[in-house]
Each structure stands twice: as C-alpha cells, then as structure tokens.
N, C-alpha and C positions, 0 to 999 in steps of 0.2 A: 266462924269461917274467916280464915285470914283474908286480906285484898289478894295475895298470890292465888288462893285458892278460889276467889270468887270471880277471877278475872282471867278470859283466855282471848288471844288475839290471833286470828288468822290472816296472811298475808297472800296477797295475790300479787303477779308482776306488774306493779303499775306504771313503772316508767320505761318496760321494755317497749313500749309502742311510741316513746317520745321520737325517736329519730324518724321513725316512718310517717308518724304524724306531721312532723316538721317538714319534711322533705316533700310530700304530698301538698301540704297546705302551701308552702311558700312557692310552689310551681303553679299554681293556679292563676288565671288571669287577674281576678282579685284575691290577692295573696290572704291567707288565713291561717289563725292558729286556734286550736280548740280551748274553750275556755276551761276545761278540767285542770289545765296546767296553772291558773291562778295560783291553786291552792297548795303552796309549800306552807312551812310554819308561817312566814312573814305574810303571805296573802291571805292565810285564814285570820290573821290578826288585823289586816286592813278591814276584812269584810265585817268583822265584828264591828268594827269603829263606824263603819258604813251605815250599819243597821241602827245605829243611834242617832244620826244626823237628821237634823229637822226636816230636810227635804225629802227623805228616804220613808215615804208612807208605809209601803209593804210590810215590814217587819213590826211596827207598831199595831197596824190594822189586823194581821194576822193573830197577833198576840191578844189582842182583844175578844177576836172570835174565839180563840181557844179558853182564856180565862173565863167567858162566859158558858161556853158549850162542852168543854171536856168531860164534865161528870156524866152528861147524857150520852156521849160518843162512846164513853167507857162502858156504861151501863148497857146501852143497845148491845155492842160488841161482844160483851162478856170477856173482854180480852184479858190473858194472862201473860202475853209477852208483847213489847213494842220493838218493831224494826223499824229504824230509821235510815233511810236513804239519801246520802248527803248530809251527813248528821253533824258536822263541824263539832261546836262546843256542846251540841244537845240543848242551846238555849231555847230554840223553838218548841221543844217537847216537852219542857219542864212542866207545863199545865196537865199535859197528858199523863206523865209518870206520877204527878202529884194526885191526879184523880184516881189512878190505878191503885196506888199506895193506900190513898184514903179507902178504895172499895175493898182492900185487903187482897186484890187480886195480883198485884205485880209481883212476877216470879223472875223475869229475865228482861233484859234489855239488849238489843243487838245494833250496837252503832256502827256504819256502813259509810267510809268515808276514805277518799283519795290520800289523805293528809294522816300519817301514822300518828304524829304529834299529838293531834286533837282525840284521836281515837283512845290512846293511853291516858292523857289528861281527863277526858271525861270519865273514862271508866272507873279510874281510881276515886276520882270525886263522889262519883254516885254510889260506889259500893260503901262507901263512908257514910254517906248521907241517908242511904236507904238499907239498915243492916237486913242480911240475908238474901240481898238481890244479887243476882247472877248477871255478870255482864260478858258476852260473846261478841267482840268487836270483829270486823272485818275491814281489811286495808285493802282497798281494790275500787274498779272502776264501775258505778252500778249500771253505766250502758253496756258493760261486755261482761261482768263477773256474777251476775246474778244467782247463779248456780251455786255461788259458795255461800248463800243465806243457809244458816243450819236449820234443819228440819225442828219443827215445833208444832205447838197445838194451841188454837184459838189466840192467832196473833193478830195485831193491829199493826199494818204497813203504815207508815208516815211518809210521805213526801213533800218536804213543806218549802217554804221561803219562795214560792213562785218558780223554782228550778225547771219543772216541767217546762217551761217556756224556753229555756236555754237550748231545747232540742229543735233541730227542722221538723216540720210534719211528718215527713217519712220516719225521721228517729224516733217521734214520739209514738207514732204508730207501733213501731218494732218495739219499744221498750215496753208499751202497755200491753201488748200480748203476751211479751218474756214474763212480766208481772203477773198477768192473770194465770199464766201457766205455771208460775212458782206457788200460787195461792192455794189452800185447800178450800174446800167449801164453806168452813166456818169461819175463814179469816176475813178481814176487813181492811177497807183502805181509805185513808185521808189524805188528799191531795190540795196543796196551795195553788191558786190561781189568781195572778193578777187580772184585773179586768179593765176592760176598754173605757178609756175616760178622756179628759181635756188634755190635748197635746201638750200644752204648757206644764201641767203637772206631772206628766210622763218625763218630758225631756230634764226638767228641773231635778227629779228624783236621781237622774245619773250625770248631772252635772252640777255637783255641790259645790256650794262657795268655798269650802276648806280645802278642797282639791283632793280629798281622800280616795274618790273614786278614780281621778287620774292616776294617783299612785296605783291603785289596785290593778287599774290597767295596764300601766307599765311593768307590772311585777311579771306577767307571763315571759318577758323579755328577758329578765333575770333568772327565771326559771329555766329557760333555754341555754343561756348563758352559763349555768352551773352544771347543767344536765348534760350538755353537749359540746362544751367547751367553746361557745361562741363568742364573738366580740360586741353584740349589740351594745350600744351606748343609748340607754333607756331614754335620758334626758334629752335625747335627739329626736324623741318621737313624741307628737302633741296627741293628748286625748281628745277623742271625738265621740259624741253621742248624739243620736238623732231618732227621731219616730217615722219609720217608713209606714205610711197610713195603708198602702197597697197591701202588704203583708202582715199588716197589725202587729208589728213589733219594734221593739227599740234596737236600732244597732249600735255597737260600741266598736270604734276602730281607732288605730294608731296610726297617725299621718307622720310621714318623715319630713323633718323640717331640714332640707338641702339634700343634695343627691349622696347617696352612701354606699358603700361596699362592705358588707357583713361576711365574715369568715366564720364558718362552722366547722371547727378543727374535728370534732368528733364523727362528722360526715363527710370530710375533705370537701366541702362545698361551699361556694361563693354565690352571696344573693346581692343584687344590684337592688336599688331602691332610687327612683327619680325623686326630684323635689316634689313633695306632695301627694307621692303615692302613699295608699294607705293598705293597712293589715286589718281584716276584720276578726276580732276576738271573742264577739259575744252577739247572740240574738236574745232578745227577752220578749216572746211572744205575749200578747194581751189578749183575754178571752171574753166571752159571753157565756152564760149558764147553758144557752140552746148547743154552742159549739162544744164545752166540756161534755155534756150529755152524750152528743153525738161520737165524740172520739172515744170516750169509755165504752159506749155501747158497742162500737166496731172492734173492741178490744175483747168483747166477751165480759164486761163490767157493766151492772146496772147502778145508776146514779140513785142513791137512797134519799139524800138531802144534799141541799146547797145552802151554807150558811154564808153571811156576809156580815160587814162591821156595819155600824150605822150609817157611815156616809156611803154605803155600797161601793167602795174604792177596791176591795179584794175579797175573793171567794174562796171557802173551804168546801170541797166536794167530798162527801163521805158515800162509798161505794161498796158494793160486795160482788161476788162472782155470780154471773149469771148462767144459769141451766137451760137447756145444755150448752155445752161450748168445747169445740174442737179448736186446737192451734193450728196454725198453717202447716207446723210438722207432721201433724197428724194426718192433714187432709190428703 
C-alpha cells in the first residue's frame, strides 16, 4: 500500500470561528483569546521545544508513565485503533503506537488536530514507520468537531499532555459528555492530567529561562495578525504566567507594554489597550485523583486506573464508558 493509499485527511472549517472568537474575547472586561489559536505551524514547533525544556516536567512525566504502562493499557483495552485528540506531532503517543504494533493489533491511527501541517507530517512518517498502518487524520477543533471522528472498532481514545486542563470546568464537562457519547461500549480512554503540587514548580514550568514559552504565548497574536489582517506588535506584549490557587489553575496572559491601539482589518475593528492591560490566553488546570474521578463520573465514564510517575507530579487516567448512560441530548 502506497503512502497516498494509506493516508486520508478530512478537513473541518478550523479558522471560520477566528473572527467571532476574537471579537467576543476582546470585548470582555478581561480580554481573552482562545488557546487553540496558538497552534499554527510555528506555534506547534515552539510547543515541541517547550516539551524538551528542563522546567517543563509534564511531558517527561507523562512519557515515563506511558513507557512503563503502555503495554498493559493496550492489552487491557484490546485496542485496534488509536484516536488522538490534539495529536500534534504524535510524540506523546509513540509508546501506545509501539505497544499496539508489538501486540499485532495496530490497524489505524486517527490524529485529530487544529494544525493541518502536523497532521500531514505525522501521517506520512507513521505509515512509513508501520507498514500496513492506515492513518485517517482530522483537521479540526476537538471542542467542536468530535462528530468528525470516523467510526471504528475497539478504539483507544487518547487526550494527552494535560490538554484537558486548558478547558474551563463547564467546557470540560461538555467535552467529556460529548466524548462519552462518541465512544462505543468497547472503546477506552486515556487522559493526561497535571496534578496539584508546589506553586514554585508549577510557575517555573510556564516561565522557562530560555523564553520559549513567552514566544509561544505571543504567537497567538501572530495568528490573529495573519488570519484577520490585524496589526498587533507581539513584541509590545509581555508574557505573564501565575498559579491561581483559588481555581487550581495556571493562567497565561499577555500584558501590554504601553497604551496601544490595534486595528483588525478583517473585522473593521479597533481595540484599545491601556498600559499594563492584559489578555488571558490560556488556563491550565491542576487536578487530584478524586477530582478526575468525579469529573469522569459526571460524564458517564468510569475511572478504571490512575497511573502516576515516580514523583507523583502527573497522572494518566484510564477510563471506560459506564453503563447505563444517557447524554443530556437524550434526556
């Protein structure tokens, strides 16, 4: 089977909501831009660099958990397909793919990501690495386009990297319910969850000494410039990241260095920033095992196992559909 025959990529209208999201977010008392717009090609490259930084423990810890437990996860799920939400370059799921190939069960990989370039790149790489593998990529927003995940059998859904923490509590609840509705009884789910820990360690992970996270944060302004013809000067905004203990999440913001007037040509919109005014660009919630169990349960999912690294810094939840379950749409 040729690469062209082994790879299929479906496209959702990823950027058709950019204008509406920017207009709504910049009109709020605390201006806000959704973190999904970090991830153009440059943003994806920057994030891959972040995962290698000494301060950024989540990727190392999650990888250690997967390297140790992937064979058991695959054996218990008897998975034939891996569906990865927010796949990026598929670096997070290599251990699962390897374990499935080793078990002789790997049939199809479904990378789902907002960045078309990384979906294409990892699809080509993986079909060459695993002869006979089919890749059905989806370019879309996992918060909105889950219905585009192709039907399959014995699927293992993976939502890794602590990305679940980028959703506000109400968004997490809706997302998990939709995901549960998309799952068949024999499907399984693994979710990476960053855990509550020392404040200094948390804040250091988002304020690296090399400034890569700061560049990643400012990249959202470049995406808005390119997508909507805006004239943000990214270098005129300072990266800010801090732990909000009351909400148990890290917040990333961009702080205006000096009063600014930004024109967004594609929306015929002018936006004023006072000196020191901030844009919230991301939250990253931190969890406990009990909190993960509760949120999964409310969505109709049963926590089957909760795996951590040796230091207890990061957790991997393994879950399955609970029966009986009725979605709110059915209620």
